[in-house]
C-alpha positions as CSV (number, residue, x, y, z in Angstrom):
1,M,6.1,-5.6,-12.0
2,A,4.1,-2.7,-10.9
3,R,5.6,0.0,-8.5
4,V,4.0,-0.5,-5.0
5,V,3.8,2.5,-2.5
6,M,2.6,2.0,0.9
7,Y,2.2,5.0,3.4
8,A,2.9,3.4,6.8
9,T,4.2,3.7,10.4
10,G,6.6,2.0,12.4
11,V,4.1,0.2,14.7
12,C,1.3,-0.6,12.6
13,P,0.1,-4.4,12.4
14,Y,-2.0,-3.7,9.2
15,C,0.9,-2.5,7.5
16,V,2.9,-5.4,8.4
17,M,0.1,-7.8,7.3
18,A,-0.2,-5.7,4.0
19,E,3.4,-6.0,3.4
20,R,3.5,-9.7,4.0
21,L,0.6,-10.2,1.5
22,L,2.4,-8.1,-1.2
23,R,5.7,-10.3,-0.6
24,S,3.8,-13.3,-0.8
25,K,2.7,-12.4,-4.2
26,G,6.2,-11.6,-5.5
27,V,6.6,-8.1,-4.7
28,A,10.4,-7.6,-4.2
29,E,10.3,-3.8,-3.7
30,I,8.0,-1.7,-1.5
31,T,8.4,1.9,-1.3
32,K,7.4,2.8,2.3
33,V,6.5,6.2,3.1
34,R,6.6,6.7,6.7
35,V,3.9,9.3,7.9
36,D,4.8,9.1,11.8
37,S,7.9,10.7,11.5
38,D,7.3,13.3,9.0
39,P,4.1,15.5,9.4
40,E,4.3,16.8,5.7
41,E,4.1,13.1,4.4
42,R,1.1,12.7,6.6
43,A,-0.6,15.8,5.4
44,R,0.2,14.6,1.6
45,M,-1.0,11.1,2.2
46,T,-4.3,12.7,3.5
47,Q,-4.4,15.1,0.7
48,R,-3.6,12.3,-2.0
49,T,-6.0,9.5,-0.7
50,G,-8.6,11.5,1.4
51,R,-7.8,9.1,4.2
52,R,-5.8,9.4,7.6
53,T,-5.3,5.8,8.3
54,V,-2.5,3.6,7.4
55,P,-1.4,1.6,5.3
56,Q,-2.5,3.4,2.2
57,I,-1.3,1.4,-0.8
58,Y,-0.6,2.4,-4.2
59,I,0.0,0.0,-7.2
60,G,1.2,2.0,-9.9
61,E,-1.1,4.9,-9.8
62,R,-4.1,3.0,-8.6
63,H,-5.0,3.8,-5.1
64,I,-6.0,0.4,-3.5
65,G,-6.8,1.8,0.1
66,G,-5.7,-0.1,3.3
67,Y,-5.1,-3.5,4.2
68,E,-8.5,-4.7,4.2
69,D,-9.0,-3.4,0.5
70,L,-5.8,-5.2,-0.4
71,A,-7.0,-8.4,1.1
72,A,-10.5,-8.1,-0.7
73,L,-8.8,-7.3,-4.1
74,D,-6.5,-10.3,-3.6
75,R,-9.6,-12.5,-2.7
76,A,-11.5,-11.2,-5.6
77,G,-8.6,-12.4,-8.1
78,G,-7.6,-8.6,-9.0
79,L,-4.4,-8.3,-7.2
80,E,-1.9,-10.4,-9.0
81,P,-3.2,-9.1,-12.7
82,L,-2.5,-5.5,-11.3
83,L,0.8,-6.1,-9.8
84,A,1.9,-7.8,-13.2
85,E,1.4,-4.8,-15.0
86,P,4.4,-2.8,-15.9
87,G,5.5,-0.2,-13.6
C-alpha cells in the first residue's frame, strides 16, 4: 500500500473526515504532521503544497490536496488504485 502523509491540526473536521475516508479504504497507517503545534512544519507544508489550509494529503509522492480533493478522487474511482501502488 502507498504511504499516506497528512498535514493536519488537532481541531480540523476535514482532517477527521479525510482520515475516516482513508481508513474506510483500508489505510492502516497515516503519517500525520501536526502544523498547529509546529510553525516550521506549517511553513514546510505551505512551501511544499502552495496551500495554507489543512488537511493536505500526499499519497506516495503525489499531492492530492485537501479533503474535497480526496473525496473527488474517490468518486472518480482514482483513490483505490493510487493507494494500491507500492509505497
